[in-house]
C-alpha beads as a LAMMPS data file, in Angstrom:
LAMMPS data file: protein, C-alpha beads

158 atoms
157 bonds

1 atom types
1 bond types

-500.0 500.0 xlo xhi
-500.0 500.0 ylo yhi
-500.0 500.0 zlo zhi

Masses

1 110.0

Atoms # bond

1 1 1 -7.778 -12.544 20.951
2 1 1 -7.090 -12.120 17.237
3 1 1 -8.556 -14.957 15.158
4 1 1 -6.088 -17.005 13.163
5 1 1 -6.413 -17.072 9.397
6 1 1 -7.318 -20.755 9.548
7 1 1 -10.201 -20.049 11.938
8 1 1 -11.889 -17.672 9.498
9 1 1 -14.222 -18.561 6.674
10 1 1 -13.049 -19.052 3.097
11 1 1 -10.650 -16.305 2.069
12 1 1 -11.650 -13.254 0.098
13 1 1 -9.518 -13.528 -3.048
14 1 1 -8.786 -10.267 -4.796
15 1 1 -6.258 -8.449 -6.919
16 1 1 -4.696 -5.146 -5.996
17 1 1 -2.307 -2.543 -7.321
18 1 1 0.167 -0.596 -5.233
19 1 1 2.401 2.389 -5.932
20 1 1 5.913 3.014 -4.678
21 1 1 5.707 6.816 -4.723
22 1 1 9.241 8.173 -4.425
23 1 1 10.183 11.849 -4.150
24 1 1 13.318 13.649 -5.397
25 1 1 15.051 12.990 -2.049
26 1 1 14.629 9.232 -2.587
27 1 1 11.960 8.894 0.090
28 1 1 8.933 6.607 -0.294
29 1 1 5.452 7.575 0.877
30 1 1 3.866 5.179 3.378
31 1 1 0.592 5.181 5.286
32 1 1 0.326 4.025 8.900
33 1 1 -2.752 2.017 9.696
34 1 1 -4.292 -0.797 11.628
35 1 1 -7.001 -3.412 11.318
36 1 1 -10.128 -1.600 12.553
37 1 1 -11.535 -4.939 13.720
38 1 1 -8.406 -5.660 15.797
39 1 1 -6.909 -2.315 16.840
40 1 1 -5.115 -3.920 19.770
41 1 1 -3.057 -6.001 17.312
42 1 1 -0.907 -2.968 16.497
43 1 1 -0.093 -0.864 13.473
44 1 1 1.876 -1.158 10.269
45 1 1 3.060 0.995 7.387
46 1 1 1.932 0.310 3.808
47 1 1 2.374 1.749 0.349
48 1 1 -0.303 3.584 -1.597
49 1 1 -2.794 1.231 -3.242
50 1 1 -5.687 -1.151 -2.906
51 1 1 -8.081 -3.527 -4.557
52 1 1 -9.019 -3.305 -8.214
53 1 1 -12.520 -2.449 -9.373
54 1 1 -14.314 -4.816 -11.771
55 1 1 -12.811 -4.610 -15.261
56 1 1 -9.933 -2.429 -14.134
57 1 1 -6.338 -3.203 -15.092
58 1 1 -3.653 -3.100 -12.422
59 1 1 -2.198 0.065 -13.960
60 1 1 -5.622 1.756 -14.034
61 1 1 -6.294 0.700 -10.445
62 1 1 -2.911 1.972 -9.294
63 1 1 -3.558 5.374 -10.895
64 1 1 -7.039 5.542 -9.337
65 1 1 -5.774 4.529 -5.887
66 1 1 -2.935 7.054 -6.150
67 1 1 -5.432 9.847 -6.773
68 1 1 -7.908 8.704 -4.109
69 1 1 -5.261 8.274 -1.422
70 1 1 -2.844 11.125 -2.198
71 1 1 -4.612 13.561 -4.527
72 1 1 -1.957 12.976 -7.198
73 1 1 -3.489 12.424 -10.621
74 1 1 -1.441 10.631 -13.271
75 1 1 -2.371 8.820 -16.455
76 1 1 -2.197 5.043 -16.010
77 1 1 0.448 4.886 -18.756
78 1 1 2.741 7.079 -16.616
79 1 1 3.146 4.155 -14.220
80 1 1 4.961 1.964 -16.731
81 1 1 5.322 -1.757 -16.110
82 1 1 4.992 -3.416 -12.699
83 1 1 8.261 -3.589 -10.760
84 1 1 7.217 -6.192 -8.178
85 1 1 4.492 -8.767 -7.608
86 1 1 3.492 -10.704 -4.506
87 1 1 0.732 -12.715 -2.902
88 1 1 -0.310 -11.213 0.421
89 1 1 -2.158 -13.390 2.930
90 1 1 -3.640 -11.407 5.806
91 1 1 -6.593 -10.757 8.087
92 1 1 -8.369 -7.414 7.786
93 1 1 -11.732 -6.091 8.985
94 1 1 -12.848 -9.576 10.014
95 1 1 -11.929 -11.243 6.719
96 1 1 -9.167 -13.569 5.610
97 1 1 -7.753 -11.978 2.447
98 1 1 -5.588 -13.524 -0.264
99 1 1 -4.462 -10.600 -2.375
100 1 1 -2.392 -10.821 -5.541
101 1 1 -0.774 -7.421 -5.907
102 1 1 1.392 -5.662 -8.432
103 1 1 3.590 -2.704 -7.535
104 1 1 4.396 0.252 -9.766
105 1 1 7.189 2.796 -9.255
106 1 1 6.437 6.484 -9.709
107 1 1 9.002 9.189 -9.097
108 1 1 7.892 12.759 -8.381
109 1 1 9.847 15.876 -7.461
110 1 1 7.583 16.423 -4.451
111 1 1 3.923 16.045 -3.564
112 1 1 1.704 17.437 -0.826
113 1 1 -0.461 14.477 0.178
114 1 1 -4.230 15.043 0.120
115 1 1 -6.259 12.212 1.672
116 1 1 -9.675 13.756 0.921
117 1 1 -10.444 10.794 -1.366
118 1 1 -10.194 8.186 1.409
119 1 1 -13.062 5.717 1.636
120 1 1 -14.922 5.324 4.963
121 1 1 -12.889 2.179 5.700
122 1 1 -9.613 3.979 4.952
123 1 1 -10.665 6.818 7.254
124 1 1 -11.168 4.226 9.970
125 1 1 -7.988 2.241 9.315
126 1 1 -5.382 4.815 8.188
127 1 1 -4.370 7.662 10.441
128 1 1 -0.944 8.924 9.405
129 1 1 1.382 9.249 6.428
130 1 1 5.008 10.162 6.021
131 1 1 7.895 10.031 3.580
132 1 1 10.575 7.484 4.575
133 1 1 14.221 7.387 3.521
134 1 1 15.909 4.031 2.913
135 1 1 18.034 4.557 6.014
136 1 1 14.935 5.185 8.140
137 1 1 13.243 2.082 6.738
138 1 1 16.327 -0.045 7.349
139 1 1 16.579 1.170 10.957
140 1 1 12.922 0.993 12.006
141 1 1 11.490 -1.718 14.196
142 1 1 7.983 -0.890 13.009
143 1 1 6.133 -3.276 10.689
144 1 1 6.395 -2.203 7.044
145 1 1 4.781 -3.946 4.066
146 1 1 6.023 -5.321 1.832
147 1 1 8.474 -6.861 4.289
148 1 1 11.279 -6.644 1.706
149 1 1 10.640 -2.967 0.872
150 1 1 14.219 -1.834 1.533
151 1 1 15.612 -4.540 -0.771
152 1 1 12.988 -3.774 -3.406
153 1 1 13.720 -0.026 -3.387
154 1 1 17.464 -0.679 -3.460
155 1 1 17.049 -3.022 -6.446
156 1 1 15.066 -0.255 -8.200
157 1 1 17.859 2.270 -7.638
158 1 1 15.999 4.457 -5.162

Bonds

1 1 1 2
2 1 2 3
3 1 3 4
4 1 4 5
5 1 5 6
6 1 6 7
7 1 7 8
8 1 8 9
9 1 9 10
10 1 10 11
11 1 11 12
12 1 12 13
13 1 13 14
14 1 14 15
15 1 15 16
16 1 16 17
17 1 17 18
18 1 18 19
19 1 19 20
20 1 20 21
21 1 21 22
22 1 22 23
23 1 23 24
24 1 24 25
25 1 25 26
26 1 26 27
27 1 27 28
28 1 28 29
29 1 29 30
30 1 30 31
31 1 31 32
32 1 32 33
33 1 33 34
34 1 34 35
35 1 35 36
36 1 36 37
37 1 37 38
38 1 38 39
39 1 39 40
40 1 40 41
41 1 41 42
42 1 42 43
43 1 43 44
44 1 44 45
45 1 45 46
46 1 46 47
47 1 47 48
48 1 48 49
49 1 49 50
50 1 50 51
51 1 51 52
52 1 52 53
53 1 53 54
54 1 54 55
55 1 55 56
56 1 56 57
57 1 57 58
58 1 58 59
59 1 59 60
60 1 60 61
61 1 61 62
62 1 62 63
63 1 63 64
64 1 64 65
65 1 65 66
66 1 66 67
67 1 67 68
68 1 68 69
69 1 69 70
70 1 70 71
71 1 71 72
72 1 72 73
73 1 73 74
74 1 74 75
75 1 75 76
76 1 76 77
77 1 77 78
78 1 78 79
79 1 79 80
80 1 80 81
81 1 81 82
82 1 82 83
83 1 83 84
84 1 84 85
85 1 85 86
86 1 86 87
87 1 87 88
88 1 88 89
89 1 89 90
90 1 90 91
91 1 91 92
92 1 92 93
93 1 93 94
94 1 94 95
95 1 95 96
96 1 96 97
97 1 97 98
98 1 98 99
99 1 99 100
100 1 100 101
101 1 101 102
102 1 102 103
103 1 103 104
104 1 104 105
105 1 105 106
106 1 106 107
107 1 107 108
108 1 108 109
109 1 109 110
110 1 110 111
111 1 111 112
112 1 112 113
113 1 113 114
114 1 114 115
115 1 115 116
116 1 116 117
117 1 117 118
118 1 118 119
119 1 119 120
120 1 120 121
121 1 121 122
122 1 122 123
123 1 123 124
124 1 124 125
125 1 125 126
126 1 126 127
127 1 127 128
128 1 128 129
129 1 129 130
130 1 130 131
131 1 131 132
132 1 132 133
133 1 133 134
134 1 134 135
135 1 135 136
136 1 136 137
137 1 137 138
138 1 138 139
139 1 139 140
140 1 140 141
141 1 141 142
142 1 142 143
143 1 143 144
144 1 144 145
145 1 145 146
146 1 146 147
147 1 147 148
148 1 148 149
149 1 149 150
150 1 150 151
151 1 151 152
152 1 152 153
153 1 153 154
154 1 154 155
155 1 155 156
156 1 156 157
157 1 157 158
């Protein structure tokens, strides 16, 4: 049985940066993963991104995560200003996590994803990626984070 958030110890509080990577066809890149501590709980799709390193700005962290998770290297300044912010409250790898995260939008013509920079935990938790159109996202019954991704992308003119 999956532990409830309330049953866990004090939450791990962290900040994160995420990237809405959108190609010329208007598709967003998402990774499919699961909680390695609770595989039976199912899977979800998430955007590129993760926790910030000490002293790192959200923009710097987003650029680093983008390179580590996709092989795409961009200068932090190329990410512009954040386009969305949220507080995520979730269980992962046996921890209760409260994560303040900022999202950046980056448009590319195309990109061949290279996951060679995945951390050991990412290798354990992430097992697929694909580019999703807005229509596919709107029609899916799979779990996608952020939950309002279709509305967010529509607001951004994707």
